[in-house]
VODOGU-765237 format. One line per field, with one value per residue (C-alpha): residue in one letter; x, y, z. Coordinates in Angstrom, 3 decimals, always signed. Each point is the difference from the previous one (the first is absolute). Example, Ala and Ser with C-alpha at 12.3 -4.5 7.8 and 13.67 -1.06 7.14 Angstrom:
<seros>
rest <- [A:S]
u <- [+12.300:+1.370]
v <- [-4.500:+3.440]
w <- [+7.800:-0.660]
</seros>
This chain:
<seros>
rest <- [M:L:L:Q:V:M:H:L:S:K:S:F:G:P:A:D:V:L:C:D:V:S:F:A:L:E:R:G:E:R:A:G:L:V:G:A:N:G:A:G:K:T:T:L:L:R:I:L:A:G:R:E:S:A:D:A:G:T:L:T:R:A:P:S:V:T:L:G:Y:L:P:Q:S:T:P:P:F:T:G:S:T:I:A:D:L:I:A:E:A:V:G:D:L:R:R:I:E:A:R:M:R:E:L:E:A:R:L:A:A:T:P:P:P:D:D:P:A:V:L:L:D:E:Y:G:A:L:A:T:R:F:Q:D:R:G:G:Y:E:L:E:H:R:I:E:A:V:L:A:G:L:D:L:A:Y:L:P:S:E:R:K:V:V:T:L:S:G:G:E:K:A:R:V:G:L:A:A:L:L:L:S:A:P:D:V:L:L:L:D:E:P:T:N:H:L:D:A:G:A:L:A:W:L:E:S:F:L:A:G:Y:P:G:A:L:L:T:V:S:H:D:R:E:F:L:N:R:T:V:N:R:I:L:A:I:D:D:Y:T:H:E:L:R:R:Y:E:G:D:Y:D:A:Y:A:A:A:R:A:A:E:L:A:T:R:H:E:A:Y:D:R:Q:Q:Q:E:I:A:E:L:R:R:R:V:R:V:E:S:Q:Q:V:G:H:H:R:R:P:T:D:N:D:K:S:L:Y:N:F:K:G:E:Q:V:A:R:T:V:S:R:N:V:R:A:A:Q:E:R:L:A:R:L:E:A:H:P:I:E:K:P:P:K:P:L:R:F:A:P:R:F:Q:G:E:Q:P:A:S:R:T:V:I:R:A:E:N:L:A:K:H:Y:G:G:R:T:L:F:A:G:V:S:F:A:L:P:P:D:A:R:V:I:L:A:G:P:N:G:A:G:K:T:T:L:L:R:L:L:L:G:L:E:A:P:D:D:G:S:V:R:L:A:P:G:T:G:I:G:Y:L:P:Q:E:P:R:P:L:A:P:G:Q:T:L:L:Q:A:Y:R:E:G:L:T:G:P:E:G:T:L:V:A:S:I:L:G:N:G:L:F:R:L:D:D:L:D:K:P:V:G:A:L:S:M:G:Q:R:R:K:L:E:I:A:R:L:V:A:E:R:P:N:A:L:V:L:D:E:P:T:N:Y:L:S:L:D:V:L:E:A:F:E:V:A:V:R:E:F:L:G:P:V:L:V:V:T:H:D:R:W:F:M:R:R:F:G:G:E:R:W:L:L:E:G:G:R:L:E:H:D:G:G:S:S:T:V:Q:T:A]
u <- [-25.072:-1.827:-2.405:+0.250:-3.054:+0.982:-2.851:-1.568:-3.447:-2.614:-2.760:-2.936:-1.041:-1.309:-0.074:+3.108:+0.386:+3.360:+1.834:+4.141:-0.570:+3.485:+0.457:+2.405:-0.663:+2.789:+0.302:-2.598:-1.998:-3.613:-2.145:-3.719:-1.310:-2.814:-2.058:-3.467:-1.302:+1.522:+2.695:+2.587:+0.970:-0.042:+1.469:+2.947:+0.460:+0.050:+2.293:+2.420:-0.499:+0.692:-3.482:-0.346:+2.214:+0.220:-0.629:+3.154:+2.259:+2.826:-0.569:+3.299:+0.712:+2.815:+2.418:-1.840:-3.155:-3.153:-3.629:-2.848:-3.782:-3.360:-2.253:-3.719:-1.641:+1.532:+1.746:-1.863:+2.885:-0.783:+1.529:+1.635:-0.485:+0.579:+3.627:+1.153:-0.493:+1.682:+3.188:-0.203:-0.296:+3.070:+1.997:+2.451:+0.768:-0.200:+2.800:+2.359:+0.001:+0.864:+3.014:+0.959:+0.584:+1.678:+2.459:+0.233:+1.116:+2.771:+1.133:+0.245:+1.948:+3.981:+1.513:-3.039:-0.556:-0.020:+1.239:-1.726:+0.285:-2.755:-2.039:-0.556:-0.638:-3.051:-1.338:+0.110:-2.315:-2.241:-0.202:-1.002:-2.802:-1.075:-0.083:-1.843:-2.467:-1.305:+2.111:+1.588:-4.373:-1.096:-2.014:-1.232:-1.211:-1.820:-2.045:-0.344:-1.073:-2.788:-1.375:-0.090:-1.871:-2.885:+1.744:+1.492:-2.998:+0.521:+1.781:+3.645:-1.304:-2.848:-1.312:+0.005:-2.782:-1.877:-0.126:-2.366:+0.419:+1.153:+2.520:+1.958:+0.180:+1.556:+1.968:+1.547:+0.587:+1.866:+2.193:+0.923:+0.847:+2.163:+1.965:+1.493:+0.431:+1.792:-3.092:-3.130:-2.787:-3.543:-3.026:-3.135:+1.252:-2.811:-2.596:-0.144:+1.365:-2.274:+0.698:+2.687:+1.752:+0.411:+0.885:+2.816:+0.940:+0.100:+2.662:+1.966:+0.500:+0.080:+3.549:+0.621:+3.821:-0.192:-1.877:-3.995:-2.076:-3.818:-3.368:-2.604:-3.766:+0.676:+0.592:+0.704:+2.343:+2.112:-0.162:+1.745:+2.640:+0.965:+2.243:-0.803:-2.086:+0.628:-3.562:-0.645:-1.866:-3.233:+0.060:+3.722:+1.107:+3.215:+1.047:+0.654:+1.467:-1.071:+1.632:-1.931:-3.119:-3.081:-1.681:+3.037:-0.117:-3.663:+0.403:+2.771:-2.049:-3.091:+2.457:+1.494:-3.303:-1.519:+3.503:-0.899:-3.208:+0.862:+2.676:-2.255:-2.861:+2.288:+1.545:-3.266:-1.340:+2.942:-0.428:-3.858:+1.144:+2.722:-2.319:-2.661:+2.653:+1.289:-3.714:-1.073:+3.065:+0.753:-3.753:+1.085:+2.948:-1.232:-2.935:+1.002:-2.247:-0.890:+1.586:-3.179:+2.218:+1.784:+3.372:+0.373:+3.811:-0.238:-2.654:+2.288:+2.949:-1.906:-1.796:+3.272:+1.248:-2.570:-0.231:+4.196:-1.031:-3.075:+1.936:+2.728:-2.500:-1.608:+3.541:+1.367:-3.097:-0.001:+3.568:-0.672:-2.889:+1.693:+2.557:-2.629:-1.959:+3.552:+0.647:-3.064:-0.606:-1.591:-3.375:-0.288:-1.485:-3.441:-0.030:-2.543:-2.698:-2.036:-3.175:-2.540:-3.118:-0.398:-3.671:-3.470:-2.792:+0.434:-2.028:-2.658:+0.162:+1.624:+2.677:+1.115:+2.184:-0.184:+1.788:-0.943:+2.057:+2.086:+3.149:+2.378:+2.666:+2.828:+1.582:-1.089:+1.221:-2.711:+0.291:-2.775:-3.163:-3.005:+0.592:-3.280:-0.368:-2.062:+0.813:-2.126:-0.233:+2.367:+2.737:+3.323:+2.177:+3.520:+0.632:+3.456:+1.573:+3.779:+0.467:-1.702:-2.962:-2.493:-0.559:-0.832:-1.749:-2.988:-0.142:+0.039:-2.849:-2.014:+0.310:-0.926:+3.239:+0.505:-2.795:+0.096:+0.396:-2.631:-1.929:-1.454:+0.027:-2.927:+0.147:-2.647:-2.152:+1.148:+3.724:+2.905:+3.508:+3.075:+2.894:+3.026:+2.481:+3.528:+1.509:-1.521:-1.565:+1.421:-0.647:+0.069:+2.901:-0.930:-2.948:+0.490:-0.216:-3.556:-1.206:+1.143:-1.911:-3.071:-0.654:-3.015:-0.894:-3.174:-0.300:+1.021:+3.745:-0.121:-1.292:+2.480:+2.936:-1.325:-0.484:+3.715:+1.485:-2.121:+1.391:+3.344:+1.860:+0.765:+0.465:-1.353:+3.641:-0.164:-3.255:+1.469:+2.928:-0.050:-0.589:+3.225:+1.943:-1.575:+1.927:-1.642:-1.066:-1.234:-2.292:-0.914:-1.164:-2.089:-1.697:-0.542:-1.702:-2.305:-1.017:-0.980:-1.741:-2.070:-1.084:-0.360:-1.651:+1.999:+4.145:+2.027:+3.856:+2.620:+3.556:-1.492:+3.100:+2.240:+1.799:-1.631:+2.312:+0.294:-1.855:-3.133:+0.115:-0.954:-3.150:-0.800:+0.270:-3.014:-2.097:-0.315:-0.647:-2.407:-2.009:-3.543:-0.342:+1.764:+3.845:+1.662:+3.685:+3.009:+3.155:+3.648:+0.173:+0.538:-0.077:-3.613:-1.121:+0.568:-1.759:-2.800:-0.977:-3.258:+0.066:+3.009:-0.700:+2.676:-0.938:+3.069:-0.158:-3.287:-1.838:-1.443:+0.571:-0.137:+1.283:-3.085:-2.734:-2.314:-2.925:+0.909:+1.923:-0.662:+2.848:-0.525]
v <- [-16.067:+3.789:-0.284:-2.155:-0.703:-1.675:-0.984:+2.583:+0.707:+2.317:+0.438:+2.558:-0.115:-3.566:-0.735:-2.161:+1.393:-1.646:-2.573:-1.069:+1.168:-1.066:+0.153:+1.644:+1.650:-0.666:+1.978:-1.145:-1.675:+0.886:-1.167:+0.654:+0.290:-1.506:-0.520:+0.766:+3.184:+1.800:-2.735:+2.303:+0.309:+4.071:+0.510:-2.496:+2.071:+3.638:-1.795:-0.726:+3.893:+1.612:+1.098:-2.138:-1.477:-3.778:-0.884:-2.722:-0.912:+1.503:+1.247:+0.226:+1.500:-0.813:+2.929:+2.674:-1.416:+2.225:-1.258:+1.487:-0.397:+0.278:+0.266:-1.400:+3.774:+2.542:+2.680:+3.405:+1.285:+3.831:+2.675:-2.191:-0.476:-3.011:+1.401:+0.926:-3.611:-1.496:+2.404:-1.051:-3.530:-0.196:+2.664:-2.782:-1.070:+3.363:+0.717:-3.172:+1.212:+3.071:-0.964:-2.502:+3.148:+1.658:-2.834:-0.261:+3.613:-0.624:-3.122:+2.290:+2.721:+0.338:-1.068:-1.459:+1.377:-2.743:-3.715:-1.053:-3.841:+1.414:+1.988:-3.154:-2.001:+2.048:+0.838:-3.919:-0.633:+3.028:-1.295:-3.449:+1.094:+2.922:-2.742:-2.488:+2.215:+1.244:+3.089:-0.370:-0.333:+2.776:+2.392:-3.640:-1.520:+3.238:+0.003:-4.155:+0.174:+2.972:-1.487:-3.496:+0.901:+2.659:+3.302:+1.465:+1.742:+2.045:+3.469:+0.194:+2.898:-1.149:+0.094:-3.297:+0.793:+0.625:-3.659:-2.291:-2.618:-2.599:+2.090:+1.268:-3.570:-0.705:+3.214:-1.398:-3.154:+1.777:+1.674:-3.101:-2.030:+3.053:+0.126:-3.403:-1.264:-3.098:-1.287:+0.919:-0.891:+0.350:+0.127:-0.923:+1.806:-1.667:+1.918:+3.150:-1.850:-0.528:-2.979:+1.252:+1.613:-3.381:-2.045:+2.912:-0.214:-3.560:-0.256:+2.824:-1.619:-3.610:+1.374:+2.103:-0.118:+0.858:-2.267:+0.729:-0.645:+0.459:-0.201:-0.556:-1.563:-0.359:-3.982:+0.495:+2.601:-2.179:-3.069:+2.713:+1.831:-2.122:-2.810:-0.740:+0.828:+1.028:-0.861:+1.410:-2.463:+1.739:-1.818:-0.856:+3.200:-1.607:-0.032:-2.773:-0.047:-1.452:-0.445:+0.531:+2.323:-0.017:-3.436:-1.235:+1.199:-0.604:-3.691:-0.288:+1.651:-2.755:-2.621:+1.266:+0.705:-3.598:-1.441:+2.025:-1.444:-3.857:+0.486:+1.789:-2.512:-3.029:+1.214:+1.026:-3.781:-1.234:+1.931:-1.152:-3.693:+0.562:+1.780:-3.098:-2.614:+1.869:+0.129:-3.909:-1.704:+1.899:-1.417:-3.353:+0.261:-2.010:-0.846:-3.981:-2.517:-1.383:-4.060:-2.138:-3.047:+0.949:+0.468:+3.572:+0.432:-1.187:+2.669:+2.695:-1.112:+0.137:+2.980:+1.861:-0.860:+1.206:+3.366:+0.025:-0.233:+2.315:+2.731:-0.341:+0.508:+3.230:+1.516:-0.390:+1.705:+2.622:+0.863:-0.081:+2.442:+1.893:+0.934:+0.523:+2.585:+1.664:+0.352:+0.274:+0.860:+3.167:+0.038:+1.317:+3.383:+0.482:+2.480:+2.846:-1.227:+3.087:-1.975:+3.729:-0.453:+4.008:-1.121:+2.100:-0.623:+0.120:+2.970:-1.249:+2.549:-1.359:+2.820:+1.245:+2.608:+2.487:+2.841:+2.274:+2.435:+0.641:+2.654:+1.688:+2.826:+1.055:+3.446:+0.056:-3.705:-2.188:-3.400:-1.641:+0.691:-1.882:-3.098:-2.112:-3.535:-2.516:-2.920:-2.316:-2.015:-2.891:+2.710:-0.760:+2.715:+1.085:+3.808:+0.218:+3.465:+1.668:+1.923:+3.293:-1.078:+0.904:-3.897:+1.125:+3.158:-2.160:-2.398:+2.638:+2.077:-3.462:+0.200:+3.051:+1.541:+2.582:+1.696:-0.557:+3.288:-1.761:-3.077:-2.201:-3.012:-2.259:-3.011:-2.533:+0.380:-1.727:-0.061:+0.221:+0.290:-1.126:+2.279:-0.861:+3.371:-0.373:+1.470:-0.755:+2.850:+1.900:-0.989:+1.476:-1.145:-0.092:-2.233:-4.321:-2.159:-0.661:+3.467:+0.654:-3.007:+0.823:+3.178:+0.584:-3.852:-1.032:-2.596:-1.291:+0.119:-3.840:-0.606:+2.809:-1.991:-2.939:+1.002:+1.540:-3.227:-2.331:+1.083:-0.916:+3.021:+1.042:-1.582:+0.688:+1.242:+2.743:+1.555:+2.464:+1.303:+3.177:+1.441:+1.807:-2.587:-2.346:-0.830:+1.221:-3.881:-0.105:+3.290:-1.782:-3.423:+2.721:+1.576:-3.692:-1.024:+3.308:-1.039:-3.300:+1.354:+2.163:-2.947:+1.809:-1.141:+1.447:+0.781:+2.920:-0.960:+2.240:-1.862:-2.416:-2.172:+3.163:-0.764:-3.452:-2.346:-3.229:-2.241:+2.089:+0.977:-3.770:-0.031:+3.702:-1.419:-2.726:+2.021:+2.543:-2.707:-1.333:+2.851:-0.306:+3.841:+2.500:+0.671:+2.325:+0.208:+2.283:-2.211:-0.434:-3.379:-2.424:-2.882:+1.209:+0.914:-3.814:-1.332:+2.683:-0.712:+2.970:+2.270:+2.372:+3.870:+2.500:+3.863:+1.667:+3.430:+1.117:-3.016:-3.354:-2.872:-3.856:-3.214:-2.288:+1.892:-0.375:+2.077:+0.611:+3.042:+2.701:+2.508:+3.863]
w <- [+69.638:+0.075:+2.456:+3.158:+3.203:+2.794:+2.792:-0.548:+2.193:+0.188:+2.281:+0.433:+3.689:+0.926:-3.728:-1.485:-3.509:-1.247:+1.723:-0.764:-3.601:-1.744:-3.325:-2.601:-4.176:-2.009:-3.293:-2.477:+2.311:-0.700:+3.481:+0.117:+4.308:+0.610:+3.140:+1.216:+0.291:+3.214:+0.044:+0.237:-4.106:+0.040:+3.585:-1.662:-2.591:+1.727:+2.455:-2.919:-1.201:+3.112:+0.121:+3.151:+2.745:+0.972:+3.898:-0.564:-2.757:-2.298:-4.087:-1.501:-3.224:-2.421:-0.480:-2.376:-0.013:-1.063:+1.171:-2.082:+2.060:-1.808:+2.856:-0.213:+0.431:-2.532:+1.633:-0.768:-1.606:+1.119:-2.543:-2.453:-3.609:-2.194:-0.672:+3.316:+0.808:-2.584:+0.327:+3.653:-0.666:-2.186:+1.735:+1.337:-3.317:-1.528:+3.264:-0.986:-3.616:+1.275:+1.948:-3.024:-2.020:+2.513:+0.063:-3.649:-0.077:+2.934:-2.221:-3.036:+1.526:+0.095:+1.713:+2.316:+2.830:+2.204:+0.295:-3.926:+2.046:+2.366:-2.406:-2.172:+2.858:+1.005:-3.548:-0.862:+3.287:-1.632:-3.054:+1.144:+2.311:-2.646:-2.527:+2.652:+0.589:-3.695:-0.185:-3.261:-1.219:+2.430:-2.444:-1.879:+3.470:+0.952:-3.417:+0.284:+3.533:-0.061:-3.457:+1.841:+2.570:-2.100:+1.302:-3.524:-0.385:+3.207:-0.842:+2.875:+1.365:+1.283:+4.013:+0.987:+2.596:-2.657:-1.695:+0.658:+2.503:-2.430:-1.624:+2.826:+0.771:-3.488:+0.691:+3.352:-1.456:-2.934:+2.092:+2.125:-3.415:-1.333:+3.343:-1.111:+3.591:+0.952:+2.276:-1.417:+2.906:-1.865:+2.598:-3.082:-2.761:-2.331:+1.842:-3.014:-2.536:-3.254:-2.223:-1.865:+2.521:+1.924:-3.005:-0.142:+3.631:-0.123:-2.578:+1.775:+3.743:-1.972:-1.174:+3.013:+0.440:+3.653:+2.738:+0.534:+2.699:-0.924:+2.080:-2.603:-0.223:-3.498:-0.665:-4.231:+1.581:+2.432:-2.989:-2.085:+2.171:+2.804:+0.470:+3.706:+2.671:+3.523:+1.882:+3.583:+2.163:+1.404:+3.459:+0.613:-1.732:-1.273:-4.054:-2.025:-3.374:-2.945:-3.573:-3.153:-0.732:+1.699:-1.393:+1.099:+3.587:-0.092:-0.875:+2.480:+2.589:-0.769:+0.266:+3.209:+1.789:-1.269:+1.809:+2.939:+0.782:-0.615:+2.384:+2.464:-0.457:+0.616:+2.809:+1.615:-0.749:+1.613:+3.121:+0.329:-0.425:+2.575:+2.640:-0.998:+0.858:+3.445:+0.905:-1.189:+0.807:+4.035:+0.506:-0.341:+2.593:+3.019:-1.626:-1.170:+0.474:+3.347:+0.676:-0.394:+2.614:+3.185:-1.763:+0.986:-0.232:-4.038:-0.401:+1.812:-2.373:-3.191:+0.822:+1.152:-3.829:-1.289:+2.013:-0.846:-4.197:+0.432:+2.069:-2.525:-2.866:+1.726:+1.259:-3.981:-0.904:+2.309:-0.834:-3.712:+0.802:+2.008:-2.872:-2.755:+2.642:+0.648:-3.127:-2.219:-3.897:-0.211:-0.813:-3.465:-0.236:-1.122:-3.379:+0.130:-1.938:-1.595:-0.850:-0.486:-0.960:-1.239:-1.219:+0.569:-2.261:-3.824:-1.488:-2.147:-2.934:-3.179:+0.266:+3.024:-0.719:-3.294:-1.429:-2.271:-2.147:+3.082:-0.692:+2.108:-0.616:+1.999:-0.620:-3.317:-0.722:-1.106:+2.292:-1.745:-1.685:-1.309:+1.991:+0.361:+0.963:+2.302:+2.784:+0.241:+3.098:-0.658:-2.010:+0.560:-1.480:-0.050:-0.726:-1.521:-1.483:+0.658:+2.719:+0.418:-2.600:+2.742:+1.106:+3.804:-0.982:-2.078:+3.386:+1.942:-2.283:+0.219:+3.846:+0.586:+1.611:-2.898:-2.592:-3.617:-2.442:-2.501:+0.370:+3.095:+1.946:+1.052:+2.272:+0.552:+2.723:+3.198:-1.659:+2.759:-1.352:+1.730:-1.291:+1.291:-1.080:-1.516:+3.299:+3.604:+1.357:+2.382:+3.986:+2.916:+1.288:+3.957:-1.026:+0.646:-3.009:+1.725:+0.272:-3.572:-1.052:+1.987:-1.264:-2.277:+0.691:+2.110:+2.358:+3.538:+0.583:+0.638:-3.660:-1.715:+2.044:-1.707:-3.046:-0.089:+1.374:-2.018:-3.391:+0.990:-0.789:+3.531:+3.397:+3.456:+1.033:-3.344:+1.094:+2.580:-2.017:-0.778:-3.761:-0.154:+0.724:-2.905:-2.997:-3.853:-0.478:+3.559:-0.941:-3.601:+2.140:+2.641:-3.399:-1.090:+3.215:+0.213:-3.759:+0.894:+2.843:-1.983:-2.162:-3.547:-2.936:-2.235:-0.211:-1.450:+0.996:-0.802:+0.222:+2.328:+0.448:+1.016:+3.090:+0.861:+1.067:-2.489:+2.699:+0.037:-3.595:-1.720:+2.841:-0.735:-3.948:+0.619:+2.301:-3.048:-2.378:+1.655:+1.110:-1.937:-0.922:-2.563:+0.665:-2.027:+0.662:-0.915:+0.825:-1.898:+2.028:-3.307:+2.768:+1.097:-3.315:-1.536:+2.795:+0.209:-4.067:-1.140:-2.055:-0.625:-0.695:-1.074:+0.758:-1.872:-2.135:+1.858:-1.708:+1.814:-2.206:+0.384:-1.229:+0.051:-2.215:+2.898:+0.590:+3.316:-1.186:-2.227:-0.894:-1.882]
</seros>
């Protein structure tokens, strides 16, 4: 056992986040942590990593166990170069190696300065630890990790603060993996990985010798890396363990919910029947048939018998009813049903967005040039390409958020583009969720409240939460709620599945597929890609190409 959590609880003000959470991580165990946005996944990882304290419960590590934590948001790395981060990451292994060399020298001395048996014991323990953490292949591992995460092209003396957001995230992940901790705690590690880096990471983690606990919205990633699922219940805030990958968890969870619904429905039917019997049979006591002759004694005798029988039946029904009502089966929670209708009037033009000879340069480097294409009203396009190819920049040019160095973008009259950026926008932390939702939207407050509640992303008691207390996933849901309210007739989505919990993802995928206007998506989510379909465009080496030979795209 590397790590054990017992009866851990955490609240923020009156809101319970984690309740009586207990589990353990063994060497070789790879667990996925799932739950709705705001259910406490990131909070649990932060508690395990020592970044936050629990209100109750205990956290126990085995002796000498090391933990490595990848947060959801990339730290600033102020003043560090890539070489600095790598040196810091492997520093513990370097120290173990230095101590081993020191012990070797002592053992080789004649006579040894210390008891050879003591020296050999220490050396054996260090050598085992050094081997378990990959110390003997350290130089090869550094090269392999940097290449696998597509960082080999970056000079080691490069300041990390000068890197792009995706490069910073990958450098932070590389440093963590190179530190080879006994327990890896990863919060959304796939957010900034292209297809090649993602495949490499999956292979690396599938064979990781320590323990892994990861939060991820990527269902394929979970299926390929974990061997059990830890699920935080959105209502009870308790944690349950399911064996197998994500697909096995989803099937077990569906069967479990179906059984709970059946048991609840059966009990409710029995309660209703018992109440009916008590009501009807109680009315029969004392209401038996009047005698047709003057034999009142016979009438009273038979009447008392009927009354006693009915009374016994009533008491039995009342006792059974009391037992059921004292220990009712809890009503299964109704899941949030995200049912967006973010659809304005469809543009009448045959071309909704047209780009002609777009070019963008940064610091003497040509990101892309000669990019031309036209999006018709029914376009379904996934824009792919390696990290740094300029996918996000191209989307920003289409939206007018950046100016091209050459070329032009034209929108059909009446086009309203709904844009979901890769990272949630900064928000004023003192605002409530409802205030942040209302910003820029018009209409009576009652109508706006009804609209944000109607799409199923939030509940009434969420609306007064301060924005600063929202998780990244909840901020993502807030952006989607605003997107729905804006009623766009074209969608431009940059990694839209980032940070969304799995319960919302599937409904979001359906909503995007059913959208009637053009959709242009940048995504690495393989599950989303398969369900979305459409054309695949590739932005690489400064050129835009596509796989269907369609006239909707022309490349220079």
